[in-house]
C-alpha positions as CSV (number, residue, x, y, z in Angstrom):
1,M,-10.6,-21.6,13.7
2,P,-9.2,-24.8,12.1
3,F,-5.4,-24.7,11.6
4,D,-5.6,-25.8,8.0
5,L,-8.0,-22.9,7.2
6,W,-5.6,-20.4,8.7
7,I,-2.7,-21.9,6.8
8,S,-4.7,-21.5,3.6
9,F,-5.3,-17.9,4.4
10,F,-1.6,-17.4,5.2
11,I,-0.5,-18.8,1.9
12,A,-3.1,-17.0,-0.2
13,S,-2.3,-13.6,1.5
14,T,1.5,-14.1,1.0
15,A,0.9,-14.8,-2.7
16,L,-1.3,-11.7,-3.1
17,L,1.1,-9.4,-1.2
18,A,4.0,-10.6,-3.3
19,I,2.5,-8.8,-6.3
20,P,3.8,-5.1,-6.3
21,G,1.1,-2.5,-6.3
22,P,0.8,1.3,-5.8
23,T,1.8,1.0,-2.1
24,V,5.0,-0.9,-2.9
25,M,5.9,1.6,-5.6
26,L,5.6,4.4,-3.1
27,V,7.7,2.6,-0.5
28,V,10.4,1.7,-3.1
29,S,10.5,5.3,-4.4
30,Y,11.1,6.7,-0.9
31,A,13.7,4.0,-0.1
32,L,15.6,4.7,-3.3
33,G,15.6,8.4,-2.6
34,E,16.3,8.5,1.1
35,G,17.5,5.0,2.1
36,R,16.1,2.0,3.9
37,G,15.6,4.2,7.0
38,T,12.4,5.4,5.4
39,G,10.9,2.1,6.3
40,W,10.5,3.4,9.9
41,A,7.8,5.7,8.4
42,T,6.4,3.8,5.5
43,V,6.0,0.4,7.1
44,P,3.8,1.7,9.9
45,G,1.9,3.9,7.4
46,V,1.1,1.0,5.1
47,T,0.2,-1.3,8.1
48,L,-2.2,1.3,9.5
49,G,-3.6,1.9,6.0
50,D,-4.3,-1.9,5.6
51,F,-5.8,-2.0,9.1
52,T,-8.1,0.8,8.2
53,A,-9.2,-0.7,4.8
54,M,-9.6,-4.2,6.3
55,T,-11.5,-3.1,9.4
56,V,-13.8,-0.8,7.4
57,S,-14.5,-3.6,4.9
58,L,-15.2,-6.2,7.7
59,L,-17.6,-3.7,9.3
60,G,-19.6,-3.6,6.1
61,A,-18.3,-0.7,4.0
62,G,-17.0,-3.2,1.4
63,A,-20.6,-4.3,0.7
64,I,-21.7,-0.7,0.4
65,L,-18.8,0.0,-2.0
66,A,-19.6,-3.1,-4.0
67,A,-23.3,-2.0,-4.3
68,S,-22.8,1.8,-4.8
69,A,-21.2,2.8,-8.1
70,T,-21.1,6.4,-7.1
71,L,-19.3,5.9,-3.8
72,F,-16.8,3.5,-5.5
73,T,-16.1,6.0,-8.2
74,V,-15.6,8.9,-5.8
75,L,-13.0,6.9,-3.8
76,K,-11.4,5.5,-6.9
77,I,-10.9,8.9,-8.4
78,A,-9.6,10.4,-5.1
79,G,-7.1,7.6,-4.7
80,A,-6.0,7.8,-8.4
81,L,-5.5,11.6,-8.2
82,Y,-3.4,11.3,-5.1
83,L,-1.1,8.7,-6.7
84,V,-0.7,10.9,-9.8
85,W,0.1,13.9,-7.6
86,L,2.8,11.9,-5.7
87,G,4.2,10.7,-9.0
88,I,4.4,14.3,-10.4
89,S,6.1,15.5,-7.2
90,L,8.6,12.7,-7.4
91,W,9.3,13.4,-11.1
92,R,9.8,17.1,-10.5
93,S,12.2,16.4,-7.6
94,G,15.0,16.0,-10.2
95,G,18.3,14.6,-9.0
96,R,18.1,15.4,-5.4
97,L,18.8,12.7,-2.9
98,G,15.3,13.1,-1.5
99,S,12.2,11.8,-3.2
100,L,9.5,14.0,-2.0
101,Q,10.6,15.3,1.4
102,K,13.8,15.3,3.5
103,S,13.7,12.2,5.6
104,S,16.2,13.8,8.1
105,S,13.4,16.1,9.1
106,P,10.6,14.9,11.4
107,V,8.1,16.6,9.1
108,G,9.5,14.6,6.2
109,M,9.1,11.4,8.1
110,R,5.6,12.3,9.1
111,A,4.8,13.1,5.5
112,M,6.1,9.7,4.3
113,F,4.0,8.0,7.0
114,W,0.8,9.8,6.0
115,N,1.4,9.4,2.3
116,S,1.9,5.7,2.7
117,Y,-1.2,5.5,4.9
118,V,-3.5,7.4,2.4
119,V,-2.3,5.5,-0.6
120,T,-3.0,2.2,1.1
121,A,-6.3,3.1,2.8
122,L,-7.7,5.1,-0.1
123,N,-8.0,2.1,-2.3
124,P,-11.6,1.1,-2.9
125,K,-10.5,-2.1,-4.6
126,S,-8.8,-3.2,-1.4
127,I,-11.9,-2.7,0.6
128,V,-14.1,-4.6,-1.9
129,F,-11.3,-7.3,-2.1
130,F,-11.2,-7.7,1.7
131,V,-15.0,-8.1,2.0
132,A,-14.9,-10.8,-0.7
133,F,-11.7,-12.5,0.3
134,V,-11.6,-12.8,4.1
135,P,-15.0,-14.5,4.6
136,Q,-13.9,-17.4,2.5
137,F,-11.6,-18.4,5.4
138,V,-14.1,-18.1,8.2
139,D,-15.7,-21.1,9.9
140,V,-19.3,-20.0,10.5
141,T,-19.7,-22.7,13.2
142,Q,-17.2,-20.8,15.4
143,P,-17.3,-17.3,16.8
144,V,-16.8,-15.0,13.8
145,L,-15.4,-11.9,15.5
146,L,-12.4,-13.8,16.9
147,Q,-11.6,-15.3,13.6
148,F,-11.8,-11.9,11.9
149,A,-9.3,-10.6,14.4
150,L,-6.9,-13.5,13.9
151,L,-7.1,-13.1,10.1
152,E,-6.6,-9.4,10.3
153,I,-3.6,-9.7,12.5
154,T,-2.1,-12.3,10.2
155,F,-2.6,-10.2,7.1
156,L,-1.3,-7.0,8.7
157,T,1.8,-8.8,9.9
158,L,2.5,-10.2,6.4
159,A,1.9,-6.8,4.8
160,A,4.3,-5.1,7.2
161,V,7.0,-7.7,6.5
162,N,6.4,-7.4,2.8
163,V,6.9,-3.6,2.6
164,A,9.8,-3.8,5.0
165,I,11.6,-6.2,2.7
166,W,10.9,-3.9,-0.3
167,A,12.2,-0.9,1.7
168,V,15.4,-2.7,2.7
169,L,16.1,-4.0,-0.8
170,A,15.5,-0.7,-2.4
171,G,17.6,1.1,0.2
172,Q,20.5,-1.2,-0.5
173,L,20.3,-0.4,-4.2
174,R,20.4,3.3,-3.4
175,S,24.2,3.3,-3.1
176,K,24.3,2.5,-6.8
177,F,22.5,5.8,-7.6
178,T,24.5,8.4,-5.8
179,R,25.1,10.7,-8.8
180,P,22.5,13.5,-9.4
181,S,21.9,12.3,-12.9
182,A,21.3,8.7,-11.7
183,M,19.0,9.9,-8.9
184,K,17.1,12.0,-11.5
185,L,16.6,8.9,-13.5
186,V,15.5,6.9,-10.5
187,N,13.1,9.6,-9.4
188,R,11.6,9.9,-12.8
189,I,11.2,6.1,-13.1
190,G,9.6,6.0,-9.7
191,G,7.3,8.9,-10.5
192,S,6.3,7.3,-13.7
193,F,5.4,4.1,-11.9
194,L,3.2,6.1,-9.4
195,I,1.5,8.0,-12.2
196,G,0.9,4.8,-14.0
197,A,-0.5,3.2,-10.8
198,G,-2.8,6.2,-10.4
199,L,-4.1,5.9,-14.0
200,L,-4.5,2.1,-13.5
201,T,-6.5,2.8,-10.3
202,A,-8.8,5.1,-12.2
203,T,-9.7,2.3,-14.6
204,L,-10.7,-0.2,-11.8
205,K,-14.2,-1.6,-12.2
206,R,-16.4,-2.6,-9.3
207,T,-16.5,-6.2,-10.4
208,A,-12.7,-6.4,-10.5
């Protein structure tokens, strides 16, 4: 594909990923609670989630979601409820130095990985977005499959770097919230953000 077309996709994707969404809120919440080491679980989870959403959309599910109000609504509500559940769990964790699970435990890290994956992949707006966004940067005069692969690899790399930066920054701020009362406030703020993100997800429209 033409280099200038790829550069345009690179810049557009970078700008879009810079806007914090439900995934970033979850990554930040974990990092504030457990430290930047949670990035070893959340970054792969987010990347796999984006890979799933992007691949499914490019295989045609995005067109189906865009055309089916029922299917879009089902996935939208499922994703919204999951975010609200995570937010409530974080809110109820109080002032513990752990957000939802103990990261020192392999089970906790697995839970962070899967939570990050589900929140990222179970976003119908992302699937519809990918099917509308990615084709704009494809040269139809050249093999489409290879271009899709290149664009997907580019986006996934940028997404992984983006959440890794958020995890590191939030992890560094964690030292400022070592007291239980401060951690309780952080957990409740993070939980509120996740609940808010869930409610916002529930209001998404197919044309958005």
